[in-house]
C-alpha positions, 0 to 999 in steps of 0.5 A: 479524481483525487488531489494529493500533494506530491509527497503523498503521490510519491508514497502511493506510487512507492507502495504500489510499485513495491507491492507489485514487485513483491507479488511478482518476485515472491508470491507466485500470484496469478492475479493482482488487484490495485485499488485507489479511492478517497474516503473520509479525509484519506486516500487509500491504496490497496494492493492484493494478490492471490499468491502464497502469502507469508510476506514478512511485514518486518522485512526491510522493504515493507518497513521502509514503505511503512516508515514513508507512509507514517512520515506523512501522517498515514498508516500501512498494514500488511495482511499475509497469511501463509497460503492466503495471498497478501494485502497491502493497504496504505491510508494517507491524509488528503489535504484539508478542504477550504471552508 
């Protein structure tokens, strides 16, 4: 279980849904793996496919996602070598724990 703010939950949902849509529409992927886990004050979502790769991280959809994540104090990376699948990872801050 991971407790996040509604804004972070929304960003996680958008990263996941856009990454899945891109994999289905553009990657010709046979499999997609989605992982969500908290660690060291962040929550990380990772969406990885085995498709053709070559995603443009400067495309409007991925830039919009990166901007949404950054606005919440997080960061997003896209690794997509030609022919090697695509991996989108977003790290967003978890709320501070009370002392």
